[in-house]
N, C-alpha and C positions, 0 to 999 in steps of 0.2 A: 326607271330612266335616270332620275336624279341621282340615285345611288351609284349608277355606272359612271356618271359625270364626276362624282366625288372621287371615285376610285382612280379615274384617268388623271384628274388634277393632282391627286396624292402621289401617283407614280411619277408624273412630270416633276413635281416638286422634289421628290427624292433624288431623281436623276440630276437635276440642277444643283441640288445641295452637294451631291457627291463630286460633281465636276468642280464646284467652287472649292470644296475641301481639298481636292487633288492639287488645284492651283496654289492654294495657300500653303499646303504641305511642301510643294516644290520650292516655293519662295523661302520657306523657313529653313530648308536644308541647304540652300545656295547662299551661304553667308560669306560675302567677299569683303575683306578689309580694304581700306583705302590703298595700302601698299600693294596688295594682291591685284586690285583692280587696275592699278597703274600698269602692271605688266600685261594685263589682258585687254587693254584698250585697242591694241592692234593684233588681233588673233582671229581673223576670219574675213570672209568676203561676203558682204550683204547681198550681192547679186549672183553669187555662184555657190550653192550649197556643197557642190563636189569639192571645191577648193577648201572650204571651211572644214569639211569632214576628213580630207585626205592629205592635208599638207603637213601639219605638226600640231602638237598639243600645247605648245608654248609653256611647258613646265619651266620652273626656275631652279637652277642648280646653285647652291650656296657653297662657295669655296672656303678653304681653310683660312685664308687671309680676309675673310668676310666680304670678298667681292661676290658679284652675282653674274650668272651667265644665263641668258634667256633668249629664245627665239620669238620673233614677232612677224606677222605677215598681214597683207591686205590683198586686194584684188590684182595688184600689179606686181608685187615683189615679196621676197622673204629676206629677213636679215637676222643675224646673230649678234647680240650685244654683250660686251663685257663691261660691267659697271663696278667701279671700286667703292670702297667704304665712304669716300668723300662725295660720291654721286657723279663722278666723272665717267662718261660713257664713251666707248669706242666700238664701232661696228667692225667686227673681224671677218664677217662673211656676208655677202649679199648676192642674190640672184634676181635679176630684173629682166634682162633681154630674153631669156628662155624660160621664164617662170610659167607662162601659159602651157608650155609643152611638157615641162618637167616637174610641176608642183607635186605630183603623186609619188615621185621617187626621190624627194629631197633627203629622206633618211639614208639614201645610198650615195647620192652625189654631193650633198651638202656637207657641212662640217658636223660630224657626230663626235661628241665628247667621249673620250676613251679613258683617260687617266690624268690625275693631278699630281704634279711633282712640286718640289719646293719653289722653283722659279718658273716652271713652264707648265703649259697645258698641252696634252697630246690629243689631236683630233684625227679622225679618219675621214677621207673625202674621195670624190671622183671614182667611185667603184662602178665599173661596167657590169653588165649582166653576168658575165662569166670571165673575169680576168682580174688582174692585180689592182689593188686600191692604192691610194696615195695618203701617206701619213705626214702630218706637219706638226711642228712645235711652235706654240704661241707664247710669248712672254706674258706671264701671269699678271704683271704689274702694269705694263704699258699697252698690252694687246697687240704688239707688233709681231710680225712673222719672224721667227728665229731661224728655222730650218725646214726645208722640204726634204723628206726622207725617202719618199717612194714607198714601195711595199716593204713590210716588215716580216720577220720570221717570228711566228707566235702560235699559240695553241688556238687554232680556228674553231675547234669543236666547243671549247669552254670559254673562249675569248678572255684568257688570262694574260695580264700584263704585269710585269715585275718592275723593280726600281731601275732596271736597265732595259735597253732596247737591243734587239738583234737584227742585223741586216748585212747583206753582202757588200764587200768593198767594191770600189769602182773598177778594180781589175778582176773581180770575180774569183780570185784565188784565195780568199779568206773571208771569214765572218767576223764582223765587228761587234764586240760587246760594249755597248755605250752606256756608261753610268751617268745618267742625265744630271742628277743633283751634284755629283762630284766633279763633273766636267773632265772625266777620265775615260780612257778606252782600253780594251784588250783586243788583241787580234788573234783569231784562230785560223791557222793555215789549213786549207782543205784541198782536196783533189778536184779541180774545177771540171774535170771530165765526168764527174758524178752528177753534175748539175747542168744538163744541156736542154732542159725543157724550157718552154716559153716563160713559165713562171716558176723558177726553181725554188722559190720560197714555199711552194706547195708540196715539195718533196718530203717535208718533215712530217713524220708520223706522230712523234711524241716530243714534247718540250716540257721539262720540269726543272724546278729549282728547290733544293732542300739542303739545309745545313751548309750553305755557301757553295754548293756544287750545282753547276748547270749541266743538265743531261739532254743531249740532242740525238734523236734517233730518226734516221731517214732511209728511204729506199733509193736505189740507183740501179742502172743497168737495163736489161731487156724487160719490157713491160710484161711479157709472158712468163718471165722467170726472174723477178727482181731480187736484188740482194739487199740485206739489211745491215746498216752500220750505225754504231753508237759512238758519240763523242762526249767525253766528260771533262768539265772544266772546273777546277777548284779556284774560286774567286778569292778565297782567303789568302792565297799566295800572291795576290795582286799587289804591285808596288807602284809602278807608273804605267808602263806598257809592256805587255808580254807577247811573244809569239809562241803559240802552242802547236807543236808539230803533230803529224798524223799518229805518232807513237803515244801521244798523250803527255810527253815530257814538256816541261816549261822552261823557256829560256828568255832572258831579257833582250829586248830588241834594241 
């Protein structure tokens, strides 16, 4: 009987020891520096585990100018902060009024960082379940909104973005090639009758850029028998602003 008691105590002791070892091992691997901890102080909701697990991970993005971009959230709201090298902070996105309803899809409707340019940051936001998103440019130094671009033309499959942006003109009869860092634009004339869908940006099958040449391939016409068209643009011929005709020839606007 005594022998059995000793065995029981021994097993209990081993279980307790293992649990304590697991806890200490977890603590040793969660090494948070003071700076990292500063970004994590608002990254969860103590009273709602679903919000904590499904809102965002609060990762910090370090930009080329040594500024920092990071999300934080609590039980009531979520916000995105741009902090420069001097420690000055500017909140460039916040959701409070509808946070309870939309915390789980912030990756889709909030500001998602896409690409860094010399002066600006490109974000995607406002994406519905099955429709066009909205892209915005934020000044990298001040955090101020520079431009609202609407949906862009880009490679949706690979999410590739270049040093220029592509979007339809306000008159829908051309595609703008916007060189963000150069503050210059090219205009590609198109047949607007080829783009009559609700979201014409989705017509493009392939978008590539190689050796200074932009290649755009898109479908148009009857859905049952669509036609394929390719536009090639040589950006090396760019001077100030060009109009590129359907024949592919380039002329100064």
